[in-house]
C-alpha positions as CSV (number, residue, x, y, z in Angstrom):
1,M,14.4,-14.1,-21.8
2,L,15.1,-11.2,-19.5
3,R,11.5,-11.0,-18.5
4,S,11.4,-14.7,-17.7
5,V,14.5,-14.4,-15.5
6,L,13.1,-11.5,-13.6
7,I,9.7,-13.2,-13.0
8,A,11.5,-16.3,-11.9
9,A,13.5,-14.3,-9.4
10,V,10.3,-12.9,-7.9
11,L,9.2,-16.5,-7.3
12,V,11.8,-16.5,-4.5
13,F,9.3,-14.4,-2.4
14,A,6.7,-17.2,-2.4
15,A,9.3,-19.8,-1.6
16,S,10.8,-18.0,1.4
17,A,10.4,-19.4,4.9
18,H,8.2,-16.5,5.9
19,A,5.9,-16.9,2.8
20,Q,5.4,-20.6,3.6
21,T,3.6,-19.5,6.8
22,L,1.3,-17.0,5.1
23,H,-2.4,-17.7,5.0
24,P,-3.5,-18.8,1.5
25,L,-5.0,-16.1,-0.7
26,P,-8.5,-17.1,-1.7
27,A,-9.5,-17.5,-5.4
28,Q,-12.4,-15.6,-7.0
29,P,-15.7,-17.4,-6.1
30,A,-17.4,-19.2,-8.9
31,G,-20.1,-17.2,-10.6
32,V,-19.0,-13.8,-9.1
33,A,-18.1,-11.2,-11.7
34,W,-14.9,-9.3,-11.4
35,P,-15.5,-5.7,-10.3
36,T,-13.7,-4.0,-13.2
37,Q,-16.7,-1.8,-14.0
38,E,-19.3,-2.5,-11.2
39,W,-19.2,-4.3,-8.0
40,A,-21.7,-7.1,-7.4
41,E,-23.6,-6.5,-4.2
42,A,-25.1,-8.8,-1.6
43,P,-26.7,-8.5,1.9
44,L,-24.6,-9.1,5.0
45,P,-23.8,-12.8,5.3
46,A,-26.0,-14.7,7.7
47,D,-23.0,-15.6,9.9
48,V,-22.2,-12.0,10.7
49,D,-22.5,-11.2,14.4
50,R,-25.1,-8.4,14.0
51,A,-24.8,-7.1,17.6
52,A,-21.1,-6.7,17.2
53,F,-21.4,-5.3,13.7
54,D,-24.1,-2.8,14.6
55,L,-22.1,-1.5,17.5
56,A,-18.9,-1.2,15.5
57,V,-20.4,0.8,12.5
58,T,-21.2,3.7,14.8
59,T,-19.2,6.8,13.8
60,L,-15.5,6.7,14.5
61,G,-14.2,10.3,14.4
62,E,-15.2,11.9,11.1
63,T,-15.7,8.7,9.0
64,R,-16.6,9.7,5.5
65,A,-16.7,6.3,3.8
66,V,-16.8,2.6,4.9
67,L,-16.8,-0.2,2.4
68,I,-16.7,-3.9,3.1
69,I,-16.3,-6.6,0.4
70,Q,-16.6,-10.3,1.2
71,G,-16.6,-13.1,-1.3
72,G,-16.2,-10.7,-4.1
73,R,-19.4,-8.7,-3.3
74,I,-20.0,-5.5,-1.5
75,V,-21.9,-6.4,1.6
76,F,-21.7,-3.0,3.3
77,E,-21.3,0.6,2.1
78,R,-21.9,3.8,4.0
79,Y,-21.0,7.4,3.3
80,A,-21.2,10.5,5.5
81,D,-23.5,13.4,4.5
82,G,-21.9,15.2,1.6
83,Y,-19.9,12.2,0.4
84,T,-20.9,9.5,-2.2
85,R,-19.5,6.5,-3.9
86,D,-18.2,8.9,-6.6
87,T,-16.3,11.2,-4.1
88,R,-12.5,11.0,-4.4
89,L,-10.6,11.3,-1.2
90,N,-6.9,11.7,-0.4
91,S,-5.0,8.5,0.0
92,W,-2.3,10.1,2.1
93,S,0.2,7.2,2.8
94,V,-2.2,4.5,1.4
95,A,-0.4,5.7,-1.8
96,K,2.7,3.8,-0.7
97,S,0.8,0.5,-1.2
98,I,-0.3,1.7,-4.6
99,T,3.3,2.5,-5.5
100,H,4.2,-1.1,-4.4
101,A,1.7,-2.3,-7.0
102,M,3.2,0.0,-9.7
103,V,6.7,-1.4,-9.0
104,G,5.2,-4.9,-9.3
105,A,3.7,-4.0,-12.7
106,A,7.1,-2.8,-13.8
107,V,8.8,-6.0,-12.6
108,L,6.2,-8.0,-14.6
109,Q,7.2,-6.0,-17.7
110,G,10.9,-6.7,-17.1
111,R,11.7,-3.0,-16.4
112,V,12.7,-3.4,-12.8
113,A,14.7,-6.1,-10.9
114,I,14.3,-5.6,-7.2
115,D,17.6,-7.1,-6.1
116,T,19.6,-4.7,-8.2
117,P,20.7,-1.2,-7.0
118,M,17.9,1.4,-7.4
119,G,20.1,4.4,-7.7
120,S,19.4,8.1,-8.2
121,P,20.9,10.7,-10.6
122,H,21.6,12.8,-7.5
123,W,24.3,10.3,-6.3
124,R,27.6,9.4,-7.8
125,A,28.2,5.8,-8.6
126,S,30.7,5.6,-5.7
127,D,28.1,6.8,-3.2
128,R,27.0,4.0,-1.0
129,R,23.4,5.1,-1.3
130,A,23.6,4.2,-5.0
131,S,24.1,0.5,-4.1
132,I,20.9,0.2,-2.0
133,T,18.6,-2.3,-3.7
134,W,15.0,-1.8,-4.7
135,R,14.1,-4.5,-2.1
136,D,15.6,-2.5,0.7
137,W,13.8,0.6,-0.3
138,L,10.5,-1.2,-0.5
139,Q,11.0,-2.7,2.9
140,M,12.1,0.6,4.4
141,V,15.4,-0.7,5.6
142,D,17.4,1.8,3.4
143,G,19.3,3.3,6.3
144,L,18.8,7.0,5.4
145,A,18.5,9.7,8.2
146,Y,14.8,10.6,8.1
147,N,12.2,11.6,10.8
148,E,8.7,11.2,9.5
149,N,6.9,13.0,12.3
150,A,9.0,15.3,14.6
151,E,7.3,17.0,17.5
152,N,7.9,20.3,15.8
153,V,6.0,20.1,12.5
154,A,8.5,22.4,10.8
155,E,11.2,19.7,11.4
156,A,9.0,16.7,10.3
157,G,10.4,15.1,7.2
158,N,7.2,14.6,5.3
159,A,6.0,18.2,5.9
160,R,9.4,19.6,4.8
161,M,9.6,17.4,1.7
162,L,6.0,18.0,0.5
163,F,5.2,21.5,1.7
164,G,8.5,23.1,2.8
165,D,12.0,23.4,1.4
166,G,11.6,20.2,-0.7
167,R,8.3,21.0,-2.4
168,R,9.7,22.1,-5.8
169,D,11.8,18.9,-6.3
170,V,10.9,16.2,-3.8
171,A,13.2,13.6,-5.2
172,R,16.2,15.9,-4.9
173,W,15.3,16.7,-1.3
174,A,14.9,13.0,-0.4
175,A,18.2,12.1,-2.1
176,S,20.0,14.7,0.0
177,L,19.4,12.7,3.2
178,P,22.6,11.0,4.5
179,L,23.1,7.3,5.2
180,I,23.3,6.6,9.0
181,H,22.6,2.8,9.1
182,D,23.9,-0.2,7.0
183,P,21.3,-0.9,4.4
184,G,19.1,-3.9,5.2
185,T,19.6,-3.6,9.0
186,H,17.4,-0.9,10.4
187,W,13.7,-0.3,9.7
188,N,12.5,3.3,9.7
189,Y,9.1,4.4,8.3
190,T,10.0,6.8,5.5
191,S,8.0,8.7,2.9
192,A,11.3,10.0,1.5
193,G,12.2,6.4,0.6
194,T,9.0,5.9,-1.3
195,I,9.5,9.2,-3.1
196,L,12.9,7.9,-4.3
197,I,11.2,4.7,-5.4
198,S,8.7,6.7,-7.5
199,D,11.5,8.7,-9.0
200,A,13.4,5.5,-9.9
201,L,10.3,3.9,-11.3
202,T,9.6,6.9,-13.4
203,R,13.1,6.8,-14.8
204,A,12.6,3.1,-15.6
205,I,9.3,3.9,-17.5
206,V,10.2,7.3,-19.0
207,P,14.1,7.3,-19.2
208,H,14.5,10.4,-21.4
209,P,11.7,13.0,-21.0
210,T,12.1,16.4,-22.6
211,D,10.3,18.2,-19.8
212,A,8.1,17.8,-16.7
213,N,4.9,17.8,-18.7
214,E,6.1,14.9,-20.9
215,R,7.3,13.0,-17.8
216,R,3.9,13.5,-16.2
217,S,1.9,12.6,-19.3
218,R,3.9,9.4,-20.1
219,M,3.8,8.2,-16.6
220,N,0.1,8.7,-16.3
221,T,-0.4,6.7,-19.5
222,W,1.7,3.9,-18.2
223,M,0.0,3.8,-14.8
224,N,-3.4,3.6,-16.4
225,A,-2.4,0.9,-18.9
226,R,-0.5,-1.3,-16.5
227,L,-2.5,-1.0,-13.3
228,F,-5.5,1.4,-13.0
229,D,-7.5,0.6,-16.2
230,R,-6.9,-3.2,-15.7
231,I,-8.7,-3.2,-12.3
232,G,-11.2,-0.4,-12.9
233,M,-9.6,2.3,-10.8
234,N,-9.9,5.9,-11.9
235,P,-7.8,7.9,-9.5
236,I,-6.3,11.4,-9.8
237,V,-2.5,11.2,-9.2
238,E,-0.7,14.4,-8.1
239,F,2.8,15.3,-9.4
240,D,5.5,17.7,-8.2
241,P,6.8,20.6,-10.4
242,Q,9.4,18.2,-11.9
243,G,6.7,15.9,-13.2
244,L,7.3,13.3,-10.5
245,F,4.3,11.5,-9.0
246,Y,4.2,11.6,-5.2
247,G,4.5,7.9,-4.6
248,S,4.2,8.3,-0.9
249,S,1.0,10.3,-0.9
250,L,-1.6,12.4,-2.7
251,I,-3.5,10.0,-4.8
252,W,-7.2,10.8,-4.9
253,A,-9.7,8.0,-5.3
254,T,-13.1,6.7,-4.3
255,A,-13.7,4.1,-1.6
256,R,-14.6,1.6,-4.3
257,D,-11.3,2.4,-6.2
258,F,-9.3,1.8,-3.0
259,G,-11.3,-1.4,-2.5
260,R,-10.2,-2.5,-6.0
261,L,-6.6,-2.1,-4.9
262,G,-7.2,-4.2,-1.8
263,Y,-9.1,-6.8,-3.9
264,L,-6.2,-7.1,-6.3
265,Y,-4.0,-8.0,-3.4
266,L,-6.6,-10.4,-1.9
267,R,-6.5,-12.2,-5.2
268,G,-2.8,-12.5,-5.3
269,G,-2.2,-9.9,-8.1
270,V,-4.5,-11.6,-10.6
271,W,-7.5,-9.9,-12.1
272,D,-10.1,-11.6,-14.2
273,G,-7.7,-14.3,-15.3
274,Q,-4.9,-12.0,-16.1
275,R,-1.8,-11.4,-14.0
276,V,-1.3,-7.7,-13.1
277,L,1.4,-8.3,-10.5
278,P,4.1,-10.9,-10.6
279,E,3.7,-14.3,-8.9
280,G,4.7,-13.9,-5.3
281,W,4.5,-10.1,-5.3
282,V,1.6,-10.0,-2.8
283,D,3.5,-12.4,-0.5
284,F,6.4,-10.1,-0.7
285,A,4.2,-7.2,0.5
286,R,2.9,-9.2,3.5
287,T,6.1,-10.8,4.6
288,P,8.1,-9.1,7.4
289,G,11.3,-7.4,6.4
290,P,14.8,-8.3,7.6
291,D,15.0,-6.0,10.7
292,A,14.2,-7.9,13.9
293,N,13.1,-4.7,15.5
294,T,9.8,-4.6,13.5
295,D,7.3,-7.2,12.9
296,V,4.5,-5.0,11.7
297,Y,5.8,-4.0,8.2
298,G,6.5,-5.9,5.0
299,A,7.0,-4.0,1.7
300,Q,5.0,-0.8,1.6
301,W,2.1,-2.7,3.5
302,W,1.5,-3.0,7.2
303,L,1.2,-6.4,8.9
304,T,-0.5,-8.0,11.8
305,P,2.1,-9.9,13.9
306,P,0.6,-13.2,15.2
307,T,2.0,-12.7,18.7
308,G,2.9,-9.6,20.8
309,P,1.8,-6.0,20.5
310,G,3.9,-5.3,17.4
311,R,7.1,-3.4,17.1
312,P,7.8,-0.5,16.8
313,D,4.1,0.4,16.8
314,R,1.0,-1.5,17.7
315,S,-0.5,-3.3,14.8
316,L,-3.9,-2.0,13.5
317,I,-5.7,-5.3,14.0
318,T,-5.4,-6.4,17.6
319,D,-7.1,-9.9,17.4
320,N,-4.5,-12.6,16.9
321,A,-7.2,-14.7,15.2
322,M,-6.8,-12.2,12.3
323,A,-3.0,-12.4,12.2
324,D,-3.2,-12.9,8.4
325,A,-4.6,-9.3,7.9
326,F,-2.4,-6.8,6.1
327,S,-3.2,-3.2,5.4
328,A,-2.5,0.1,3.6
329,Q,-2.6,3.0,6.0
330,G,-2.6,6.7,5.6
331,H,-2.6,9.9,7.7
332,E,-5.9,10.7,9.6
333,G,-7.1,7.1,9.4
334,Q,-7.2,6.2,5.7
335,I,-7.0,2.4,5.6
336,I,-7.5,-0.6,3.3
337,V,-7.5,-3.9,5.3
338,V,-7.1,-7.2,3.5
339,V,-8.0,-10.3,5.5
340,P,-7.5,-13.5,3.4
341,S,-9.0,-15.8,6.1
342,K,-12.3,-14.0,5.8
343,D,-12.0,-13.3,2.0
344,L,-12.6,-9.7,3.0
345,V,-11.5,-6.2,2.2
346,M,-12.5,-3.2,4.3
347,V,-11.9,0.4,3.4
348,R,-12.3,3.3,5.8
349,L,-11.7,6.9,4.7
350,G,-12.1,10.0,6.8
351,L,-10.5,12.2,9.4
352,F,-9.5,12.0,13.0
353,H,-7.6,14.3,15.4
354,G,-4.8,13.1,17.6
355,G,-1.9,10.7,17.2
356,A,-1.3,7.2,18.7
357,E,-4.5,7.3,20.7
358,S,-6.6,7.9,17.6
359,W,-4.8,5.0,15.8
360,D,-5.5,2.8,18.8
361,A,-9.2,3.7,18.6
362,L,-9.2,3.0,14.8
363,G,-7.5,-0.3,15.4
364,D,-10.1,-1.3,18.1
365,W,-12.9,-0.2,15.7
366,S,-11.5,-2.1,12.8
367,T,-10.9,-5.2,14.8
368,R,-14.5,-5.2,16.1
369,L,-16.0,-4.5,12.7
370,I,-14.0,-7.1,10.7
371,G,-14.2,-9.6,13.6
372,A,-18.0,-9.6,13.3
373,F,-17.5,-11.5,10.0
374,G,-17.0,-15.2,9.8
375,D,-14.0,-16.9,8.2
376,R,-14.1,-18.3,4.7
377,P,-12.1,-21.3,3.6
378,A,-9.4,-20.7,0.9
379,Q,-10.7,-22.0,-2.4
């Protein structure tokens, strides 16, 4: 009964005013096998703009892997020297979108209800931070004081949390941040919030571990059973000394593995006839959050606003004709772009140097490359 109530609550996502405007997610094409073990492959479709495509696939920075899936088949795959389809690369913040999938899997099991307070053992019950809901944390409108990327790297929140004074217990460090905005009112990109999500999720799955090794082992088993094995991913997930997985970063996987994550979202959380994520969970990910000051972020996934340059940052895809695109993004240009109107997933893994200008270049490159492909009708 509880599980049915929770799943019914998730249906609210799909019924929201925002969700009604979302582009339909295409179904699996008839006769195409699900890529749980191997991807079907096909040549580039005949309607691809070859001149635009050939120009776009030239090197962007140090691109190590490019993978394009359309209509359920790999239509382009390229690796730099020294890298192959079996090479695992660092997700960086693409992991946040994987964590979103993990929370969805827990909702489907009835272990998490996202409109209830998430909490932390580091806060008293009377602490206002303890009342912030899972939904607010997932949409990054929690209101905590956190600066992801300060000019001085020694002051940048993510560096301090993962490699500085917070490294031995990342959840405790994240939980020490004070509340400076009313929850649900102010968007702020935060790896600390996703760390707290991973901690709360771990406590929902492994409520009473005896030590860090048990916590790590049991969480790994659950991740594999409820998500990774079901869609054919085989990543390496890093954990802190307390046995907590770094939900904001540090998941190592191949380009094809990352492609499977994007493909799960392209197919609305269903894989080979089985629901992996709750009904409406993908629409939750690709619907803007409540803060009017951002139109480029949903729930642990980046969005493409249909008008304007995007706030507070420029969106990755710059062509309004692809306003349905949503993406997982990580440091140094790790991206998974999902484009329902084209029935397409694109993965780029690699390295670039620089800040906003490099992301602008990556956005221009991604827009040209994906724009070379024709639209596909929703089935």
